[in-house]
N, C-alpha and C positions, 0 to 999 in steps of 0.2 A: 412866525413860521406857519405856512399853510399846511393843513392836514386834511386829507380826504379819506373818508371811510365808506366802504360799501358793506352793508350788513343785512342779513336775513336769518332765517331760522337755522341755516347750515353753518353760519359762522360770520366772521368779520375780516375784511381785507383793509389794512391800514397802509396808506400811502402818504409819504411826507418828503420833505427836502433835506432831512437830517442825514448826516453821514453814518449814523448807527442804524438806520432803518434798512430793512430788507427790500421793500418796495420804495424806490426813490423817484420822485417826480422830476421830470425835465420840462414838460410842457402840458398845459391844460387849456382847452378852448371850449366855448359854448356856455360860459358862466354869465355872460352879459345878457342883453335883451335878446329874446328869441325872435325869429324872423316873422314877418307878417306878409300876408298876400292880400292883394286889393282887387276888387271887382269894379270895373269902371264902365261908363257909358259915354259915347261920343254923339253929339247932336249936330245936325247940319246947321250951317250958318252961325255956329257958336264956337268960339275959340276954346282950345284946351279940351278938358274932359271933366266929368263929374264922377267922384268916387261914390259908389252905391253900397258897398259892403267891405268890411275889413275882417280878416280872419287871422288869428294868431296861431302860428304853426306849432307842432310838437317841437320840443327842445332836443337837440343833439349835442351830447357832451363827449369830447374826445380827450383821453388821458394817455400820455406817453411818459416813459421813464426807463429805469434800469432795475433789474432784479439782482441783488448782491447777496453773496453768501457762499460761493464756492461750488465746486462740481457736485457735491453731495446735497447741498441745501436747495439749489435752484430748481432741479427737477421736482423735488418734493413740493416746493412752493407753487410751481406751475400746476401740478396735479390738484393741489388743494384749491387753487384759484378757479380752475375749470369747474369743479363741483359747486363752489359758492356762486359763481357767475351764471350758472345754468338756470337759476331762479331769479325772479325780480326781487327787489329790496329797496331799502333807503340808501340814497347817496347823500352823505353828510359832508358839508364843506365848513371847515373851521378856520377862520382867518381874522386877524385883527380884533380878537376878543369876541367875535360873534359866531353863532352857529346857525346854519340854515340847511334844510334838507329837502330832498325831492324824491318822489317815487320813480324808480328807473328800472329799465330792463336792458341787460347787456346784449347788444346785437352782434358784437364781434370782439374776440380776444385773440391776439396774435403775438406769440413770442417771436422776437426778432433775432438778429444775428448775435453771435457770441462775441464778447469783448474779453479775450483771454480766458482764463479758467474761472474767474470769480464773478463775472458780470454777464448779463444777457439783457438785451433791449426788449421792451414790450410796448404794445399799444392796445388799448381797449376803447370801445365806443358804446355809449348808452343812449337809448331813446326814452324820452320822458313824455308820455301822452299828455299830461298836464304840464304846461311850460313854466308854471310858477313855483318858485321856492317857497318854503313855509318855515315858520318858527318851530323849534323843537318842542317848546313848552306851550301848552294851551292857555288861553285867557278865559277866565271864568267870571261870570257876573250873575248876581241874584236879581231876577227880574220882578218877582212878586214878593213884596214884604210890607210890613205894616207902615214903616216910614218910607216916604217917597224919595229914596236915594238908593243908588246902586253901590255895591261893595264887592270885593273879590274874595273875602274870607267869610265863611258862614258855618253854622252848625245846624244839622238836621236831626230830628224833626223840629220845625218851627211852626208856630201857630199864627195864622194871618187872619185878621178880622175884616179887612176891606177887600172889595171885589175888583178894584181898579188900581193898578200901579203903573207909574210912568217914570222913566229915567233915561239917561244917556249911556249908551255903550260905545266905547271908543275902539275902532278898528285901526290899529297902528301900522297896517301894511300899505302896500302900494295899490292894491286892487281889491275888488269885492271878496269878502269872506263868506263861506257857506257854513252856517252855524249848526249846532245840535242843541235842541231844547229838551231838557229833562223835567218832567212833571211828576212831582212826588205827592202822594196822598197818604195821610197819616193813619195811625192804627185805630183811632177812636171815632173817626167821622162816619156819618151815614150820608153818602154822597148822592145816591140816585143817579139820574141822568142830567147832564148839564153841558154847556158849551164853553169852549175856551177860544179866545180870539187874540192873535198876535198882530200888532200893527206897527210898521216901521214908517213913521211920519217923514223921515228924511228921504225915503225912496218912494213913498206912496204905495207900499206893498203890504198886503194883508193875507193872512191865512186863518181859517177857523175850522174847528172840528168839534164833534159832539162825543161825549164819553159816558160810560156807566161804570165807573171804577169801583173796585173792592177796596176795603181797608188795606193799607200797606202796599198798594199797587203803585208801580212806576211806569210811566209812558214816555217813550223816546220819540221825538220828531227829528229825523236825520235828513237835513236838507240835501247834503251832498249825494247821499245814496238813494234819495227819493223814497224813504221808508217811514212808516209809523208803526211801532210795535210796543208791547208791554214787557214787563220783566219775566213773563212766562214764555216769551218768544212768539206770542200770537200776533198775526198781521192785523193792524187796525187801520190800514189805508182807506178802507171803506168809510171811515168816520169823517173824512175830509169833506168839506162842503163843496157843492158843485162849482162855486165861483172862486175856489182856491186852487193854486198851483204851486207845488213845492219848489219847482225849478225857478220860479220868479221871485222867491223870497231870499234876500241876501243882506249882508251888512256892507254898505258902501265904505270906501276908505274915508277915515275921519270919524266924526261924531254921528251917531245914529240915535234918534229919539224913538224909543220903543215903548209901547203901551201894551199891557196885558189886561184883558177884560175877562172875568171869569164868573160863572154862576156858582162856583164852589167857594164858599166863604170861610170854612173852617178847616184847619189843619191841611193846608194846601200850599205848595210852593212851585215855582218855575225857575230853573237854572239854565243859563245860556253858556255854551262852550264853543270856542272857535280858535283857529290858529291864524295868525297874521300871514298874509301871502305877499311875496315880493317879486319884482321883475328881474332881479339879478342876485348873484352871490359872488360878485367880483372879488378876487383875491390878489 
């Protein structure tokens, strides 16, 4: 049975096909591939056309159904839904044993005609700026460790004695993922100033930055939000090298051979976090 949740800090709306649910689904659209627009060029003396650019549009999801519960319950449910839908949140689709979510904003919510005393139709529409669904749980990989292999479970602090570590990170989604890198410095190290370089050999992308960390400092490189900051909230974007661009560094679908090169040899670790992203959440 398909269940759809919309949730934010104001609450959660639960919609399903069950007879015991208040919000009962009758139709859902917009869960398959999002639309694309194409830019083309036509040349004289040449048949057809040439596609010069492809743009994937924002995703539009429309949900229709019935509100059940009687003359006293339905108005209360509508008023509660109006408050929750007034803010953006996560739209979670649960079907066939899998869960996928997408950040969405409700652009319209319209209670429809009444069906007797116990039911009232409804329709709501959501706009998703990013058209990709993503996994609910993050994937985590240790990128810098003494042995040259990646793992998903780890304990910090961990002492590393080598300056270069290389391994494979698997992106199980359909499209490129935008990771977050967490760099942890231990309590006992005297680090001074040094550089860290992250290289994705599978995509030929590289970013590098210089740091002067203190003991117990953590530095976050957030690719999706184009930020570098430490655990004190200080902006470290200036540390990025001139030939590095955060927007160009991602994890391609499938295997990514990642290398970390660091001038910090003692009590230093790098963790990569990301969510798999998908083209659909068909139910």
